[in-house]
Backbone as a chain_set.jsonl record, in Angstrom:
{"seq": "MKEKEEERLKELKKIELAYHKNGIKYIAGIDEAGRGPLAGPVVVGCVIMPEDSMIEGINDSKKVSEKKRERLYDEIIENAVSWSVAIIDRKDIDELNILNATKKGVTEAIKGLEIKPELILVDALNGIDTCNIKYDSIIKGDAKCYSISAASILAKVTRDRIMRQWGEVYPQYGFAKHKGYGTKAHIEALKEYGPCPIHRRTFIKHFVDE", "coords": {"N": [[217.885, 136.094, 262.709], [216.829, 139.737, 262.031], [217.365, 141.691, 259.467], [217.675, 144.171, 259.882], [218.401, 144.3, 262.771], [220.357, 142.945, 262.66], [222.526, 144.673, 261.225], [222.587, 146.659, 263.135], [223.772, 145.427, 265.149], [226.516, 144.662, 263.904], [227.111, 147.409, 263.455], [227.839, 148.164, 265.996], [229.964, 146.974, 266.653], [231.948, 147.87, 265.383], [234.146, 149.095, 266.659], [235.267, 147.325, 268.29], [235.838, 145.416, 266.494], [237.832, 146.565, 264.47], [240.07, 146.604, 266.437], [240.43, 143.97, 266.387], [241.189, 143.628, 263.637], [243.82, 144.33, 263.853], [245.016, 142.457, 264.893], [244.493, 141.865, 267.867], [242.936, 139.49, 270.268], [241.586, 138.609, 272.476], [239.518, 141.333, 273.825], [238.113, 143.313, 276.371], [235.395, 144.371, 277.77], [234.265, 147.172, 279.652], [231.952, 148.477, 282.088], [230.019, 150.398, 284.38], [227.449, 150.214, 287.007], [224.977, 152.511, 288.614], [226.095, 154.539, 289.495], [224.469, 157.219, 290.446], [222.866, 156.424, 292.332], [221.077, 157.126, 295.907], [221.576, 155.21, 297.675], [222.816, 151.816, 298.439], [225.22, 149.725, 296.395], [227.779, 150.38, 294.227], [228.212, 149.17, 290.727], [230.392, 146.803, 288.989], [230.802, 145.321, 285.685], [232.441, 143.559, 283.913], [233.74, 141.543, 280.838], [234.905, 139.682, 278.27], [233.842, 139.053, 275.21], [233.254, 136.234, 272.554], [235.02, 136.775, 269.354], [233.052, 136.647, 267.314], [230.735, 136.976, 268.292], [227.208, 137.491, 268.465], [224.777, 138.67, 269.727], [221.67, 138.514, 269.853], [219.641, 141.844, 270.454], [221.251, 143.133, 272.081], [222.553, 146.203, 274.048], [223.1, 149.289, 275.247], [222.702, 148.75, 278.828], [220.437, 150.674, 279.772], [218.658, 151.01, 278.039], [217.465, 148.958, 277.401], [214.665, 147.042, 278.273], [213.719, 145.653, 281.476], [212.92, 143.02, 281.911], [214.212, 141.938, 279.362], [216.653, 142.368, 279.583], [217.269, 140.623, 282.016], [217.345, 138.335, 280.443], [219.091, 138.769, 278.631], [221.122, 138.813, 280.209], [221.818, 136.325, 281.092], [222.179, 134.836, 278.542], [224.773, 136.322, 277.746], [226.544, 135.546, 280.137], [226.763, 132.764, 279.394], [228.18, 132.574, 277.201], [230.403, 134.194, 276.833], [233.515, 134.714, 276.932], [235.402, 135.239, 279.132], [234.134, 136.453, 282.121], [233.292, 138.97, 284.662], [232.252, 140.528, 287.826], [232.448, 143.206, 289.834], [231.809, 144.286, 293.261], [231.246, 146.987, 294.8], [230.885, 148.439, 297.978], [228.395, 151.13, 299.932], [229.97, 151.817, 302.151], [232.882, 152.251, 301.151], [232.031, 153.645, 299.149], [231.564, 156.18, 300.128], [233.576, 156.583, 301.669], [235.88, 156.743, 299.6], [235.176, 158.605, 297.581], [232.404, 158.594, 295.045], [233.346, 158.138, 292.441], [236.131, 156.998, 292.576], [235.681, 154.772, 293.979], [234.299, 153.821, 292.201], [236.605, 153.437, 290.26], [238.065, 151.802, 291.253], [236.236, 149.31, 291.492], [236.327, 148.751, 289.065], [239.361, 147.977, 288.85], [239.188, 145.569, 290.514], [237.14, 144.339, 289.0], [238.5, 143.905, 286.498], [240.966, 141.611, 287.775], [239.066, 139.803, 288.825], [238.787, 138.428, 286.186], [239.079, 135.306, 284.181], [240.73, 135.138, 282.036], [243.59, 136.896, 280.64], [242.845, 139.524, 279.451], [243.689, 141.321, 276.086], [243.498, 143.989, 275.895], [241.108, 147.1, 277.158], [238.212, 147.888, 276.816], [236.534, 151.003, 278.012], [234.175, 152.457, 279.674], [234.168, 155.796, 279.165], [235.887, 156.511, 281.26], [239.22, 157.359, 282.756], [242.27, 157.586, 284.439], [242.456, 155.107, 285.555], [243.427, 152.056, 287.149], [244.154, 149.525, 285.512], [245.822, 147.375, 285.724], [248.105, 147.239, 284.253], [247.297, 146.988, 281.756], [246.304, 147.885, 278.507], [243.939, 150.586, 277.49], [240.959, 151.697, 276.295], [239.556, 154.716, 276.472], [235.51, 155.014, 276.526], [233.712, 157.772, 275.218], [230.208, 157.764, 275.792], [230.264, 154.648, 275.501], [228.763, 152.502, 276.106], [226.696, 152.354, 274.758], [227.81, 152.405, 271.885], [229.595, 150.465, 271.742], [230.154, 146.874, 271.487], [230.78, 145.366, 273.057], [231.483, 146.519, 275.545], [228.456, 147.303, 275.978], [227.527, 145.281, 276.699], [228.361, 144.9, 278.989], [227.63, 146.466, 280.526], [224.919, 145.446, 280.707], [225.57, 143.164, 282.643], [226.709, 144.276, 284.689], [223.918, 146.337, 285.384], [222.025, 144.42, 286.115], [223.188, 143.029, 287.733], [223.49, 144.519, 289.742], [220.439, 145.532, 290.213], [219.284, 142.9, 291.146], [220.728, 142.69, 293.77], [219.629, 144.728, 294.619], [216.758, 144.537, 294.982], [216.936, 142.561, 296.569], [217.607, 143.896, 298.964], [215.491, 145.727, 298.927], [213.691, 143.383, 300.623], [214.863, 143.593, 302.856], [214.743, 146.006, 303.653], [211.942, 147.009, 303.639], [210.357, 149.646, 303.889], [211.299, 151.551, 302.351], [211.072, 150.773, 299.6], [213.503, 150.087, 297.798], [212.922, 147.793, 296.091], [211.604, 148.922, 294.203], [212.555, 151.198, 293.02], [215.237, 151.147, 292.994], [216.842, 152.302, 294.339], [217.726, 154.455, 293.463], [217.221, 158.248, 293.965], [214.071, 159.399, 293.923], [211.04, 160.793, 294.135], [209.417, 159.309, 296.009], [211.377, 157.62, 297.401], [213.182, 159.53, 298.329], [211.007, 160.882, 300.279], [210.377, 158.721, 302.186], [212.983, 158.312, 303.025], [213.28, 160.662, 304.328], [211.311, 160.402, 306.292], [211.391, 158.076, 307.758], [214.532, 157.947, 308.154], [218.095, 157.079, 307.185], [219.071, 153.87, 306.064], [221.678, 151.267, 307.304], [222.58, 150.777, 303.993], [221.971, 153.142, 303.058], [224.076, 155.906, 301.042], [225.71, 158.121, 302.674], [227.423, 160.271, 302.017], [225.903, 160.886, 299.993], [223.102, 161.416, 301.055], [223.259, 163.682, 302.518], [221.659, 166.318, 302.151], [219.345, 165.609, 302.591], [218.561, 164.562, 304.894], [219.072, 164.936, 308.662], [221.681, 163.976, 310.255]], "CA": [[218.154, 137.181, 263.286], [216.282, 140.174, 261.095], [218.51, 142.302, 258.861], [218.099, 145.413, 260.745], [218.931, 144.09, 263.752], [222.025, 142.737, 262.276], [223.227, 145.917, 260.677], [222.504, 147.208, 263.966], [225.047, 144.644, 266.015], [227.725, 145.293, 263.462], [227.732, 148.956, 263.378], [228.12, 148.035, 267.745], [230.988, 146.192, 267.139], [233.116, 148.024, 264.751], [235.339, 149.297, 267.405], [236.24, 146.016, 268.357], [236.483, 144.645, 264.921], [239.051, 147.493, 263.827], [241.652, 145.756, 266.996], [240.734, 142.292, 265.814], [241.987, 143.393, 262.724], [245.58, 144.56, 264.298], [245.871, 141.265, 265.995], [244.084, 141.732, 269.576], [242.084, 138.78, 270.383], [241.14, 138.93, 273.711], [239.316, 142.388, 274.075], [237.333, 143.122, 277.516], [234.462, 145.715, 277.884], [233.869, 147.35, 281.028], [230.903, 149.802, 282.392], [229.157, 150.197, 285.994], [225.781, 150.57, 287.554], [224.817, 152.631, 290.492], [226.939, 155.514, 290.464], [224.099, 158.166, 290.637], [221.483, 156.02, 293.454], [221.345, 157.236, 297.117], [221.766, 153.896, 298.571], [223.4, 150.481, 297.623], [226.533, 149.69, 295.661], [228.08, 150.681, 292.432], [228.287, 147.664, 290.199], [231.249, 147.129, 287.41], [230.789, 144.711, 285.208], [233.37, 142.999, 282.725], [233.112, 140.778, 280.045], [235.235, 139.217, 277.299], [233.022, 138.441, 274.372], [233.744, 136.002, 271.354], [234.889, 137.865, 268.496], [232.166, 136.184, 266.496], [229.559, 137.146, 268.849], [225.847, 138.266, 267.752], [223.621, 138.387, 270.424], [220.37, 139.813, 269.428], [219.015, 142.554, 271.584], [222.72, 143.791, 273.119], [222.67, 147.41, 273.604], [223.107, 149.926, 276.568], [221.453, 148.583, 279.375], [219.392, 151.932, 279.94], [217.854, 151.183, 276.733], [216.644, 147.446, 277.316], [213.579, 146.394, 279.496], [214.212, 144.946, 282.542], [213.003, 141.463, 281.702], [215.269, 141.869, 278.315], [217.78, 142.556, 280.544], [217.612, 139.032, 282.572], [217.513, 136.927, 279.35], [220.436, 138.824, 277.704], [222.457, 138.318, 281.197], [222.178, 134.674, 280.713], [223.002, 134.959, 277.28], [226.122, 136.791, 277.882], [227.566, 135.064, 280.668], [226.79, 131.785, 278.716], [228.443, 132.797, 275.447], [231.281, 134.549, 277.134], [235.003, 133.862, 277.175], [235.534, 135.518, 280.524], [233.289, 137.242, 282.778], [233.604, 139.259, 286.003], [231.504, 141.867, 288.454], [233.208, 143.769, 291.075], [230.546, 145.254, 293.623], [231.577, 148.029, 296.243], [229.789, 148.867, 298.971], [228.521, 152.434, 300.003], [230.729, 152.587, 302.784], [233.809, 152.386, 300.465], [232.026, 155.297, 298.24], [231.572, 157.401, 301.215], [235.137, 156.804, 302.09], [236.503, 157.226, 298.722], [233.763, 159.414, 296.697], [232.106, 157.568, 293.858], [234.45, 158.078, 291.344], [237.511, 156.623, 292.908], [235.07, 153.707, 294.335], [234.087, 152.953, 290.557], [237.504, 153.162, 289.857], [238.102, 150.553, 292.618], [235.491, 148.292, 290.966], [237.09, 148.204, 287.431], [240.417, 147.201, 288.963], [238.746, 144.483, 290.759], [236.669, 143.134, 287.887], [239.643, 143.124, 285.601], [241.693, 140.985, 288.424], [238.738, 138.965, 288.488], [238.595, 137.766, 284.838], [240.046, 134.036, 284.327], [241.318, 135.03, 281.318], [243.73, 138.04, 280.697], [242.631, 140.479, 277.913], [245.032, 142.252, 275.716], [242.962, 145.474, 275.837], [240.026, 146.721, 278.043], [237.543, 149.163, 276.322], [235.9, 151.159, 279.109], [232.603, 153.618, 279.039], [234.548, 157.27, 279.73], [236.926, 156.52, 282.645], [240.221, 157.471, 282.811], [243.162, 157.506, 285.357], [242.26, 153.98, 286.027], [244.085, 151.183, 287.219], [244.007, 148.538, 284.596], [246.6, 146.099, 286.267], [248.928, 147.215, 283.339], [246.372, 146.24, 280.33], [246.225, 148.94, 277.711], [242.545, 150.567, 277.973], [240.98, 152.54, 275.527], [238.223, 155.311, 277.34], [234.925, 155.602, 274.744], [232.608, 158.431, 275.818], [229.207, 156.899, 275.673], [230.838, 153.606, 274.983], [227.697, 151.302, 276.217], [226.027, 152.86, 273.562], [228.54, 152.661, 271.058], [230.33, 149.507, 271.541], [229.404, 145.605, 271.477], [231.534, 144.892, 274.622], [230.826, 147.776, 276.626], [226.975, 147.181, 276.156], [227.48, 143.564, 277.284], [229.147, 144.59, 280.508], [226.626, 147.293, 281.249], [224.137, 144.799, 281.342], [225.802, 142.84, 283.704], [226.411, 145.212, 285.759], [222.566, 146.616, 285.914], [221.143, 142.994, 286.212], [223.22, 142.49, 289.012], [223.126, 145.409, 290.679], [219.17, 145.46, 290.143], [219.008, 142.15, 292.254], [221.06, 143.197, 295.048], [218.81, 145.98, 295.479], [215.434, 144.022, 295.423], [217.398, 141.466, 298.329], [217.421, 144.649, 299.952], [213.964, 145.518, 299.682], [213.068, 142.713, 301.293], [215.393, 144.095, 304.058], [214.133, 147.195, 304.316], [210.773, 147.26, 302.785], [209.989, 150.783, 303.71], [211.797, 152.772, 301.205], [210.784, 150.601, 298.043], [214.435, 149.784, 297.147], [212.515, 146.847, 294.908], [210.883, 149.796, 292.803], [213.571, 152.689, 292.038], [216.541, 150.615, 293.016], [217.737, 153.31, 295.416], [217.926, 156.247, 293.085], [216.181, 159.538, 294.193], [212.638, 159.372, 293.637], [210.225, 161.478, 295.117], [209.17, 158.268, 297.108], [212.485, 157.257, 298.261], [213.137, 160.707, 299.711], [210.108, 160.911, 301.425], [210.572, 157.628, 302.881], [214.168, 158.744, 303.696], [212.855, 161.577, 305.494], [209.98, 159.947, 307.207], [212.603, 156.776, 308.874], [215.931, 157.918, 308.368], [219.133, 156.246, 306.721], [219.225, 152.507, 306.618], [222.878, 150.691, 306.941], [223.251, 150.448, 303.031], [222.185, 154.5, 302.423], [225.224, 156.43, 301.153], [225.716, 159.015, 304.026], [227.535, 161.359, 301.198], [224.805, 161.46, 299.163], [221.864, 161.963, 301.57], [223.075, 164.54, 303.72], [220.852, 167.295, 301.876], [217.721, 164.905, 302.825], [217.867, 164.045, 306.119], [220.005, 165.444, 309.467], [221.779, 162.933, 311.409]], "C": [[217.26, 138.318, 262.318], [217.777, 140.977, 260.998], [218.538, 143.311, 259.648], [218.845, 145.586, 261.978], [220.74, 143.771, 264.024], [222.784, 143.578, 261.894], [223.541, 146.622, 262.163], [223.868, 146.804, 264.767], [226.122, 145.095, 265.504], [228.199, 146.549, 263.232], [228.271, 148.961, 265.031], [229.403, 147.451, 268.142], [232.329, 146.343, 266.323], [234.005, 148.747, 265.072], [236.22, 147.784, 267.737], [236.794, 145.298, 267.062], [237.832, 145.423, 264.453], [240.513, 147.167, 265.128], [241.493, 144.423, 266.858], [241.723, 142.602, 264.403], [243.516, 143.544, 262.813], [245.997, 143.442, 265.3], [245.239, 140.576, 267.521], [243.252, 140.978, 269.261], [241.078, 138.946, 271.76], [240.596, 140.983, 274.076], [237.828, 142.566, 275.623], [236.515, 144.427, 277.531], [233.883, 145.586, 279.43], [232.395, 148.644, 281.39], [230.564, 149.515, 284.043], [227.745, 150.67, 285.621], [225.65, 151.235, 288.811], [225.483, 153.858, 290.902], [226.201, 156.843, 290.996], [223.092, 157.723, 292.052], [222.12, 156.759, 294.922], [221.806, 156.094, 297.866], [221.891, 152.537, 297.675], [224.744, 150.83, 297.162], [226.713, 150.201, 294.592], [228.668, 149.15, 291.981], [229.145, 147.648, 289.346], [231.321, 145.692, 287.161], [231.878, 144.581, 283.72], [233.355, 141.676, 281.782], [233.952, 141.04, 278.912], [234.198, 138.268, 275.992], [234.014, 137.441, 273.049], [233.65, 136.834, 269.977], [233.739, 137.451, 267.544], [230.7, 136.122, 267.269], [228.617, 137.952, 268.309], [225.035, 138.072, 268.332], [222.642, 139.221, 270.337], [219.829, 140.455, 270.651], [220.176, 143.593, 272.329], [222.625, 144.919, 272.92], [223.059, 147.927, 275.066], [222.117, 149.671, 277.7], [220.323, 149.576, 280.148], [218.365, 151.723, 278.702], [216.776, 149.927, 276.279], [215.711, 147.356, 278.742], [214.304, 145.897, 280.559], [214.392, 143.474, 282.474], [214.02, 141.14, 280.795], [216.501, 141.516, 279.06], [218.484, 141.184, 281.327], [217.84, 138.265, 281.978], [218.884, 137.282, 278.9], [221.843, 138.433, 278.858], [222.72, 136.939, 281.177], [222.643, 134.317, 279.867], [224.628, 135.226, 277.473], [226.928, 135.918, 278.655], [227.619, 133.501, 280.032], [227.71, 131.586, 277.57], [230.022, 133.43, 275.925], [232.789, 133.763, 277.35], [235.348, 133.926, 278.258], [234.506, 136.545, 280.806], [233.554, 137.445, 284.258], [232.58, 140.738, 286.359], [232.25, 141.967, 289.737], [231.876, 144.46, 292.119], [231.257, 145.991, 294.827], [230.401, 148.979, 297.062], [229.616, 150.091, 299.43], [229.213, 152.818, 300.871], [232.174, 153.047, 301.759], [233.483, 153.68, 299.432], [231.539, 156.081, 298.994], [232.998, 157.628, 301.59], [235.934, 157.45, 300.885], [236.004, 158.027, 297.698], [233.496, 158.076, 295.649], [233.079, 157.299, 292.773], [235.415, 157.189, 291.357], [236.402, 155.147, 293.759], [234.491, 152.917, 293.078], [235.498, 152.32, 290.266], [238.124, 151.561, 290.348], [237.713, 149.146, 291.941], [235.709, 147.933, 289.791], [238.247, 147.526, 287.894], [240.136, 145.512, 288.817], [238.145, 143.486, 289.664], [237.591, 142.782, 286.989], [240.349, 141.611, 286.393], [240.566, 139.621, 288.389], [238.408, 137.885, 287.382], [239.337, 136.517, 284.803], [241.226, 134.175, 283.19], [242.056, 136.514, 280.773], [243.708, 138.532, 279.426], [243.696, 141.575, 277.796], [244.842, 143.902, 275.701], [241.53, 145.36, 276.255], [239.44, 148.503, 277.184], [236.657, 149.579, 277.855], [234.738, 152.503, 278.794], [233.351, 154.667, 279.821], [235.026, 157.152, 281.383], [238.19, 156.925, 282.307], [241.279, 157.869, 284.365], [242.757, 156.243, 286.039], [243.706, 152.659, 286.329], [243.912, 149.904, 286.335], [245.081, 147.052, 284.313], [247.706, 145.941, 284.498], [248.294, 146.658, 281.85], [246.123, 147.802, 279.605], [244.435, 149.223, 277.753], [242.254, 151.676, 277.154], [239.642, 153.26, 276.139], [237.052, 155.808, 275.934], [233.72, 156.519, 275.776], [231.068, 157.943, 275.163], [229.084, 155.285, 275.149], [229.867, 152.483, 275.282], [226.619, 151.531, 274.945], [226.487, 152.915, 271.934], [229.284, 151.123, 270.774], [230.093, 148.22, 272.393], [229.532, 145.329, 273.299], [231.1, 145.459, 276.001], [229.826, 147.492, 277.246], [226.768, 145.651, 276.971], [227.502, 143.824, 278.794], [228.228, 145.382, 281.567], [225.302, 146.402, 281.337], [224.421, 143.689, 282.764], [225.861, 143.119, 284.986], [224.836, 145.769, 286.459], [221.96, 145.281, 286.09], [221.66, 142.662, 287.558], [223.284, 143.559, 290.433], [221.417, 145.51, 291.219], [218.627, 144.133, 291.316], [219.488, 142.049, 292.884], [220.202, 144.367, 295.801], [217.28, 145.668, 295.724], [215.842, 142.878, 296.676], [217.308, 142.335, 299.516], [216.448, 145.499, 300.463], [213.254, 144.724, 300.43], [213.551, 142.959, 302.54], [214.785, 144.881, 304.79], [212.984, 147.687, 303.515], [210.18, 148.61, 302.543], [210.394, 151.653, 302.68], [211.624, 152.47, 299.932], [212.199, 150.453, 297.117], [214.159, 148.917, 295.816], [212.37, 147.506, 293.895], [211.991, 150.549, 292.428], [214.971, 152.293, 292.108], [217.868, 151.572, 294.081], [217.961, 154.519, 295.034], [216.59, 157.359, 293.731], [215.288, 159.901, 293.793], [211.828, 160.22, 294.701], [209.701, 160.526, 296.727], [210.024, 157.972, 298.203], [212.745, 158.402, 299.324], [212.347, 161.007, 300.615], [210.207, 159.728, 302.284], [211.643, 157.592, 304.059], [213.898, 159.799, 304.938], [212.032, 161.063, 306.647], [211.173, 158.681, 308.468], [213.492, 156.937, 308.686], [216.659, 157.142, 307.857], [218.812, 154.838, 307.311], [220.462, 152.281, 306.094], [223.201, 151.001, 304.92], [222.86, 152.257, 302.305], [223.787, 155.224, 302.234], [225.157, 158.215, 301.755], [226.244, 160.476, 303.279], [226.545, 161.784, 300.581], [223.747, 161.698, 299.427], [221.817, 163.042, 302.537], [222.238, 166.351, 303.616], [219.045, 166.739, 302.413], [217.431, 164.887, 304.092], [219.358, 164.54, 307.333], [220.566, 164.363, 310.42], [222.643, 163.251, 312.552]], "O": [[216.741, 137.591, 261.47], [218.759, 141.022, 261.738], [219.601, 143.421, 260.259], [219.61, 146.497, 262.294], [221.668, 144.035, 264.788], [223.961, 143.36, 262.181], [224.656, 147.106, 262.354], [224.806, 147.569, 264.992], [226.848, 145.829, 266.175], [229.347, 146.844, 262.9], [229.135, 149.794, 265.304], [229.901, 147.353, 269.263], [233.331, 145.627, 266.331], [234.773, 149.201, 264.223], [237.359, 147.39, 267.487], [237.887, 144.797, 266.797], [238.815, 144.775, 264.094], [241.686, 147.417, 264.852], [242.41, 143.676, 267.203], [242.752, 141.978, 264.145], [244.314, 143.016, 262.038], [246.882, 143.424, 266.155], [245.369, 139.479, 268.066], [242.599, 141.209, 268.243], [239.938, 139.411, 271.783], [241.434, 141.753, 274.546], [236.794, 141.898, 275.643], [237.075, 145.496, 277.288], [233.387, 144.684, 280.103], [232.17, 149.596, 280.643], [230.878, 148.517, 284.693], [227.168, 151.171, 284.656], [226.051, 150.779, 289.882], [225.568, 154.288, 292.053], [226.806, 157.591, 291.764], [222.621, 158.62, 292.751], [223.325, 156.943, 295.09], [222.553, 156.328, 298.817], [221.319, 152.249, 296.624], [225.333, 151.884, 297.404], [225.738, 150.523, 293.912], [229.304, 148.312, 292.62], [228.947, 148.57, 288.555], [231.732, 144.885, 287.994], [231.976, 145.37, 282.781], [232.795, 140.708, 282.296], [233.994, 142.168, 278.422], [233.967, 137.059, 276.001], [235.138, 137.772, 272.669], [232.646, 137.397, 269.54], [233.564, 138.402, 266.782], [229.758, 135.404, 266.936], [228.928, 138.993, 267.732], [224.208, 137.294, 267.858], [222.652, 140.412, 270.649], [219.585, 139.84, 271.69], [219.922, 144.604, 272.983], [222.569, 145.216, 271.727], [223.306, 147.126, 275.967], [220.983, 150.149, 277.706], [219.509, 149.176, 280.98], [217.33, 152.381, 278.597], [215.87, 149.821, 275.453], [216.046, 147.561, 279.909], [215.522, 145.742, 280.475], [215.382, 142.802, 282.766], [214.785, 140.224, 281.1], [217.146, 140.468, 279.034], [219.652, 140.796, 281.311], [218.475, 137.309, 282.423], [219.762, 136.43, 278.762], [222.975, 138.01, 278.619], [223.864, 136.488, 281.249], [223.55, 133.491, 279.969], [225.505, 134.373, 277.34], [227.943, 135.454, 278.135], [228.713, 132.971, 280.228], [227.932, 130.477, 277.082], [230.917, 133.011, 275.191], [233.056, 132.639, 277.776], [235.705, 132.864, 278.768], [234.072, 137.343, 279.975], [233.917, 136.548, 285.019], [232.256, 141.648, 285.595], [232.578, 141.055, 290.496], [231.02, 145.141, 291.555], [231.786, 145.349, 295.734], [229.518, 149.797, 296.802], [230.725, 150.622, 299.505], [229.425, 154.03, 300.879], [232.434, 154.249, 301.692], [234.312, 154.485, 299.009], [230.886, 156.942, 298.406], [233.487, 158.741, 301.785], [236.562, 158.496, 301.043], [236.757, 158.015, 296.725], [234.106, 157.015, 295.513], [233.45, 156.187, 292.398], [235.674, 156.551, 290.337], [237.305, 154.416, 294.166], [234.284, 151.706, 292.995], [235.683, 151.119, 290.072], [238.481, 150.558, 289.73], [238.446, 148.165, 291.818], [235.33, 146.833, 289.39], [238.351, 146.388, 287.437], [240.422, 144.652, 287.984], [238.455, 142.314, 289.448], [237.683, 141.618, 286.598], [240.304, 140.566, 285.744], [240.986, 138.526, 288.015], [237.908, 136.778, 287.583], [240.381, 136.571, 285.453], [242.318, 133.609, 283.25], [241.242, 137.379, 280.449], [244.366, 138.118, 278.471], [244.287, 142.307, 278.59], [245.692, 144.78, 275.554], [240.789, 144.395, 276.072], [239.952, 149.615, 277.056], [236.228, 148.734, 278.64], [234.651, 153.248, 277.818], [233.289, 154.596, 281.048], [234.522, 157.657, 282.387], [238.278, 156.783, 281.087], [240.737, 158.481, 285.286], [242.715, 156.344, 287.265], [244.739, 152.575, 285.664], [243.195, 149.134, 286.975], [245.175, 146.201, 283.429], [247.934, 144.921, 283.847], [248.921, 145.981, 281.036], [245.764, 148.757, 280.294], [243.676, 148.285, 277.998], [243.045, 152.62, 277.137], [238.663, 152.538, 276.328], [237.283, 156.472, 274.924], [233.082, 156.092, 276.738], [230.984, 157.805, 273.942], [228.115, 154.797, 274.566], [230.12, 151.428, 274.702], [225.894, 150.683, 274.423], [225.796, 153.32, 270.999], [229.478, 150.735, 269.622], [229.887, 148.248, 273.607], [228.772, 145.183, 274.256], [230.607, 145.026, 277.042], [229.747, 147.359, 278.467], [225.855, 145.24, 277.687], [226.876, 143.194, 279.646], [228.053, 145.203, 282.773], [224.544, 146.786, 282.228], [223.616, 143.498, 283.676], [225.39, 142.606, 286.001], [224.565, 145.688, 287.657], [220.782, 145.566, 286.306], [220.956, 142.156, 288.432], [223.162, 143.369, 291.643], [221.143, 145.557, 292.418], [217.761, 144.337, 292.167], [219.142, 140.974, 293.376], [220.122, 144.751, 296.968], [216.603, 146.351, 296.492], [215.054, 142.485, 297.536], [217.063, 141.971, 300.666], [216.298, 145.946, 301.6], [212.224, 145.151, 300.953], [212.822, 142.619, 303.471], [214.377, 144.808, 305.95], [213.076, 148.682, 302.795], [209.63, 148.917, 301.485], [209.614, 152.495, 302.234], [211.83, 153.301, 299.047], [212.141, 150.648, 295.903], [214.774, 149.069, 294.76], [212.758, 147.133, 292.787], [212.325, 150.416, 291.251], [215.843, 152.884, 291.471], [219.066, 151.498, 294.352], [218.278, 155.479, 295.736], [215.383, 157.157, 293.855], [215.41, 160.925, 293.121], [212.038, 160.234, 295.914], [209.641, 160.858, 297.91], [209.779, 157.986, 299.41], [212.631, 158.388, 300.55], [212.744, 161.385, 301.717], [210.034, 160.069, 303.454], [211.578, 157.214, 305.229], [214.23, 159.721, 306.12], [212.206, 161.39, 307.821], [211.459, 158.734, 309.665], [214.065, 155.895, 309.004], [216.104, 156.043, 307.86], [218.45, 154.564, 308.456], [220.776, 152.678, 304.972], [224.29, 151.534, 304.706], [223.368, 152.602, 301.238], [224.612, 155.12, 303.142], [224.625, 159.194, 301.231], [225.804, 161.571, 303.63], [226.246, 162.977, 300.565], [223.028, 162.17, 298.546], [220.845, 163.37, 303.217], [222.198, 167.234, 304.474], [217.989, 167.364, 302.519], [216.303, 165.126, 304.524], [220.513, 164.494, 306.909], [219.853, 163.926, 311.324], [222.749, 162.455, 313.485]]}, "num_chains": 1, "name": "protein.A"}
C-alpha cells in the first residue's frame, strides 16, 4: 500500500480509533443508498470491521467507481466481523416517507448483525431505533469514517445490483443505467410509459397523472 493511501486510511479511522482506545471493541458503521431516486428501494448497509482493518480504496461510495465498488464489496464482506443489509421497498417509502423508511432500514440492518455492536456510527441520522445501542450521528460520515464508508459501499452495490435486475424486467425505463434517479431520460420514459410497480408514487406525482 502506498504511503499516501495509508495516511488517508489512518485519517478515515480516527473516529473509530478514539472509541477503541476507550475500550469499545465492536463498532458498527451504517449508511444508506437510494434516498433520492424516483424508483426502487432504499438500502441500508451495516458493518463491523476489525480494529486493524485497512482495506485499500475504501471511501465514500460516491467517490468510488462502480467497478471498484464491486471489488471493495467483496473485500469488505470477506473481512467483516459481521455485516448486514436491509432493503426497504417502495411501498414502505410511500407509506412511511423516505426518512422514516430509511430509519426502519437502519433498525432492520442492526437486527441483522450476527454480533451485537457496542456502538453504532451512522451518517447524519437522528431519532433512530438502534435497539438500545448507543449511537453517534456523524455529518458526512461516509466521507469521514472508515466503517460508515464501508457500509456505504455495501448499500450502494446491493442497490445497484437490484436496479440492474429491475432493468431487465422493465427495460423501457433504463434502470440499469440511472439506477432509478431522476435523469432526463428516466423522466421522459416515465411520461411516455407511465409508472411501473417499483416507482415511488410520492416521488413521481410531479411528472405523471395517475
